[in-house]
N, C-alpha and C positions, 0 to 999 in steps of 0.2 A: 503493500500498500504505500503510496504516495503521503510524506510528510505534510504537515500544514504550512512550512512554512512554503514547500514547494507547492500550494495548489492554487497561491496566487497566477492568475496568468500575466506570462510576458508578451506587454502587448510590441516588444521590439524582434521578436522571434522572426526569422527569415521567411519570406515565402517559401510554400514549398508547390513542386509542377507535378500531375500528376498526366498518365495519358489518359488520351480516350479510351473507353471498355465497351464500343458500340460501333466499331469496325467506321468510323472517321476518321477524319483526317483533325489533327490536333491536342492541345492541351487542355487540361484544366488547373487554374492555378487557384492555390487557397489562402486567404489571407484570417479571416477569421480567428482570432485568437483562440477561442476555443474551437472549432474545428481543427485546430493545430493541437491542440493538448488530447484532443482527443484520438489524431490521426498516431502523436508519439508513443501514447500509450500502444495504438494496435499494433506497432512497428514492431514493438517489443514480443506480443502476445497477442490473441486472439483471448474475448473478454465478453464476458454477458453484462447484459444492459446494467443492471444494478454494481458490478465491477466499475461499469466508468463512470457512474452518477461519482460511486464513494471515491477513487479517485482523482475524479475535477474538480470536486463540492459544491458542484453546480447543481440546479432543482432537475427535476426528473424532467419536470419540464422540457428547462433548454436544453436538457440532451436529448430527448427527441426530437426535440425541430431542426438541431443538426445532422442529426444522424439521417433523420430524414432527406436534410439538405445532399446530405453526403453521398447518400444511398441514392436522391435519382439524378447526382453526377457522374453515379457507376465507380467513384472510387470505393466504396463502401459497403460492404453487403454483411447477410447474416445466416445462419442456417439454427436450426432447433437444436436444444442440447437433448440430443438420444435418451438421456435421463429423464427429462423432466423437461414435453414439449410445450407449457408453458413460457418458457425460456429462450428465451434468445441471445445466440452469440453471434458477435460482428467480427468479421477479417478486413484488412484492407483487399480489394477486389480488383486494384488498378497497379501499374506498374511507377513506381517511383521513380522518377525523369532528373531530379536534383530540388536547389533550392535557389533562391536568391536572398542574400544577408545585407543590411544597408552599408551601404558605400564608405570607404573608409574617408574619413576626413583628409590625408595625408597622401600625395601619388605615392606608390611603390618605386623604389629605390631601384627595383629591378625591370621596373618600365619605361626608367627616363633614356634620353638617347645616348648621352657618353656612355651610358650602363651597356646597352645594344654595342653601338660602336667598339668599346673595350674588351667586351666579353665574347664577341658571336664575329664580327663583321673582320676587325683586326686579330683575333686572336693566335696570329701564326697556323692557325689549320685551314684546311681546303672549306673555306666560305661556301654554304647551301642556303640559298633561300627560305629552301624548304621547313629548315632548322628558328631561321628567323622569325618567320613564320607563324611558328608552332610557338616556340617560347613569346613571345610578344601577345599573341590570341590567348593563350594560357595564365600569361601573367596578367593579362586587362580584364580578364572574366574574374581571377582574386581580387584585385583592387573592387569589381565592380559587386563583386561578394554573390555572385553568380558560380555553384557547384554544380559542373559537368563530370562526376567523378563517374557515378552510373553508365552515362553516353560513352565518357571516355571505357570501359571498362566493357560495355558491350562488343565497344568498335575494336578490341583487341583482339577479343575473343573470334570475330568475324574475319581478322586480319590472319589470325594464328591457324584456321581453318585454311584458309586458304594457301597457306606456308606450308603446310602438315606432310604432305607429298613431296613438297622440293627438301623439305631436313631428313622424312622417313628414311631410315635404316635397321634391320633386324635387329643388329646390335645395337645396343643401346647404349656405347662410349660413341660410337659412330656417332651415332642420331644428335647428340648432345652436341658433339664437334660440330655436325655440320651446322647447328644451330650457334655456337660461338662463333666460328668463321662468318657468319652471316652478319650478326651483330659487331664484328670488329671490322668489317668490310662494311658496312656500311653507317659506320661511326656511331656508333648506339648503343657501348660502352665495353666494358671486359664482364666476364660473364664466366661464374665457376661454380659447379657443385659439390654438394655435399651430401654423401646416401647414409643413412641413417634409419633409424624408426621412421622417419620423417626425411626427407629432401630439402635443404636448403639450396638455393640459389641466390649468387652472391652476385653483385654490380658496381662494379667502379667507372667511375666516370661517367655515371647515367646522364645517356641525352635529356630524359625527359623529366629531369625535375634538378638537375644539378645547377643550374643558376636562379630557381624560384627561388622567391621567399622563405626564409623557417618558421613554418605556420607551427608548428608540433607536431601536423598530423600528415601519415604521406604522403603521397603526392601518384606512386607510379600507379595509376588503374588502367593505363593501356599497355603498359609490361605485364601486369599481372594478368591482364583478360587473354592476351597470347598465352602467356606460360599458360592458362588454365584451358585453353583450348590444344595444345600440340600433347602435354600429359597427359589428359584426356582423348586425345584420339591415341597415343602410342600406346597407355594399357586398356584402350575399348573400354576403361570404368573412371565413373565423374569423380575430378580432383578436387579440391581449395586449396585458391592459391592468397595467403593472408602474408601481403609487408609488415614485416615487423623493424624493419629500421630503413629509414630513408635521408637523404639527404636534406630533406625542408624540416624534419625533426632532431638537425644537428647533428646527428651521425653521418660518418665517416664513409659511410656508403650505405648503397640500397641490399637488404637480405628479401629475400621470399619465403615463407616456410610453404610446404605441399604435402596435402596431404590428402589421403581418400575421403570420400563421402562416407564411406560405410567404413566400420568404426574396423570389421571383421575382417577386409579386406586391407590387404598391407601392399604394397607398389614392389618393393625388395624383393620379395620371394617371387614375383611377377617378371625381375627383370634375366636379360639374358646375356650374363657377364661372367 
């Protein structure tokens, strides 16, 4: 249960964006503090109506009105509790795309012309416009409070699926060596892998986050999506990829933890090494 101090609605919450769920093109934008509180609760777990009321500290009538609106927008839906058909259990029915936070009052150093010229254009390495474009777009979105991490993750998955056949080798060492060579050739960073109870991929000089501002949160959702698709395809088993270290968290490298979604499945026993 949320403590009393947290029941107060934060009216500076980021606006949240969800996909349409009726096969139409577009998005649903949620600004209401009450709705945002409900969605934050449902992101963590499905909840019965009275639980939502209790955790928000709002009246039943208020919560009922906002849940009805969220259902009409296709963002939230409900099912009946199998143990008590009088109770409705609510859950998020739409895909979370991102959020927009209030803009920072000061311009990020990483967006300034001098920073771009020194660190990208005149860095001494082969300049690629695509890198300038990616960094400038990403840092501008951070500056404006726009969170596109879920979209970057999905983009990475699509890229990984398209690259898999290019990298595939029955021998895992060769498979990963092909990925390493591609990362180095394209200037994406230097990657290595450690195999234990889980897999850990370390990326040094990461293209995705190396020059981004220190936000205290991981930023390499594109890489994570690519690795997720490549390893899920290789093992023919869904894996989760979680970034546990990142340059934007103040670390000296990026590290991705890779583990199967099924706890009883072990990646190591599936290796051909």
